[in-house]
C-alpha positions as a Python dict, from the first residue, in 0.01 Angstrom:
ca = {
    (1, 'M'): (0, 0, 0),
    (2, 'N'): (-327, -170, 92),
    (3, 'Y'): (-322, -472, 319),
    (4, 'T'): (-508, -583, 629),
    (5, 'K'): (-408, -342, 905),
    (6, 'G'): (-361, -441, 1267),
    (7, 'E'): (-148, -700, 1441),
    (8, 'W'): (-119, -1029, 1256),
    (9, 'K'): (-115, -1336, 1479),
    (10, 'V'): (-54, -1705, 1418),
    (11, 'E'): (-291, -1970, 1545),
    (12, 'I'): (-193, -2332, 1497),
    (13, 'A'): (-494, -2555, 1441),
    (14, 'R'): (-451, -2924, 1512),
    (15, 'Y'): (-752, -3107, 1377),
    (16, 'T'): (-799, -3481, 1354),
    (17, 'N'): (-588, -3511, 1041),
    (18, 'K'): (-217, -3584, 1061),
    (19, 'Y'): (-76, -3238, 989),
    (20, 'P'): (-153, -2905, 1158),
    (21, 'S'): (-264, -2587, 983),
    (22, 'A'): (-158, -2232, 1056),
    (23, 'H'): (-411, -1951, 1046),
    (24, 'I'): (-274, -1597, 1017),
    (25, 'Q'): (-535, -1370, 1174),
    (26, 'A'): (-591, -996, 1198),
    (27, 'N'): (-885, -814, 1346),
    (28, 'G'): (-1070, -1141, 1405),
    (29, 'W'): (-1037, -1254, 1042),
    (30, 'V'): (-828, -1534, 894),
    (31, 'I'): (-623, -1358, 627),
    (32, 'C'): (-390, -1644, 536),
    (33, 'L'): (-398, -2021, 576),
    (34, 'L'): (-109, -2263, 556),
    (35, 'A'): (-300, -2585, 528),
    (36, 'N'): (-212, -2935, 647),
    (37, 'T'): (157, -2938, 585),
    (38, 'D'): (431, -3178, 680),
    (39, 'N'): (691, -2906, 615),
    (40, 'P'): (908, -2903, 928),
    (41, 'V'): (944, -2525, 917),
    (42, 'F'): (581, -2438, 848),
    (43, 'E'): (535, -2268, 1188),
    (44, 'A'): (842, -2054, 1120),
    (45, 'N'): (694, -1967, 778),
    (46, 'A'): (364, -1872, 944),
    (47, 'N'): (545, -1651, 1195),
    (48, 'L'): (737, -1481, 914),
    (49, 'I'): (411, -1408, 729),
    (50, 'A'): (256, -1272, 1049),
    (51, 'A'): (556, -1041, 1097),
    (52, 'A'): (524, -897, 744),
    (53, 'P'): (329, -579, 834),
    (54, 'L'): (577, -482, 1106),
    (55, 'M'): (874, -558, 880),
    (56, 'H'): (717, -353, 600),
    (57, 'Q'): (668, -58, 837),
    (58, 'E'): (1027, -79, 959),
    (59, 'L'): (1159, -96, 601),
    (60, 'E'): (949, 207, 505),
    (61, 'E'): (1091, 403, 798),
    (62, 'T'): (1446, 294, 712),
    (63, 'R'): (1394, 387, 345),
    (64, 'A'): (1273, 730, 453),
    (65, 'M'): (1577, 772, 678),
    (66, 'F'): (1813, 683, 393),
    (67, 'A'): (1626, 925, 165),
    (68, 'R'): (1678, 1206, 420),
    (69, 'V'): (2049, 1123, 444),
    (70, 'E'): (2081, 1107, 65),
    (71, 'A'): (1921, 1454, 40),
    (72, 'V'): (2211, 1590, 248),
    (73, 'R'): (2498, 1384, 109),
    (74, 'K'): (2566, 1112, -146),
    (75, 'L'): (2526, 757, -13),
    (76, 'K'): (2829, 537, -78),
    (77, 'G'): (2925, 173, -56),
    (78, 'Y'): (2738, -21, 209),
    (79, 'E'): (2481, 256, 267),
    (80, 'Q'): (2393, 271, -102),
    (81, 'T'): (2374, -108, -127),
    (82, 'R'): (2141, -129, 177),
    (83, 'Y'): (1924, 156, 46),
    (84, 'T'): (1894, -10, -295),
    (85, 'R'): (1803, -348, -141),
    (86, 'I'): (1543, -190, 87),
    (87, 'K'): (1381, -14, -211),
    (88, 'Q'): (1384, -343, -406),
    (89, 'A'): (1227, -534, -117),
    (90, 'L'): (953, -274, -78),
    (91, 'A'): (890, -271, -453),
    (92, 'K'): (850, -649, -450),
    (93, 'A'): (610, -633, -154),
    (94, 'E'): (411, -362, -331),
    (95, 'S'): (416, -544, -669),
    (96, 'K'): (602, -264, -846),
}
């Protein structure tokens, strides 16, 4: 999957207007902007976006772990449900 590599960081910009903006940055570039919002959870949303690459990497590693387990034995119940949801989440992130 192609996306901007490197650590994503949030910078809150408070200009002269009433509402702040959140800049998601990586490698010195703004890669996402949440502009002038009065949404009370906009900083939490910005932090969630900034965490996306790390979460994607962790899901990929967990998917691979489940695949190794499934190669040895059949996944059942909770394991199968988790594995299916992880594959669905990754597919959504990768537009599949």
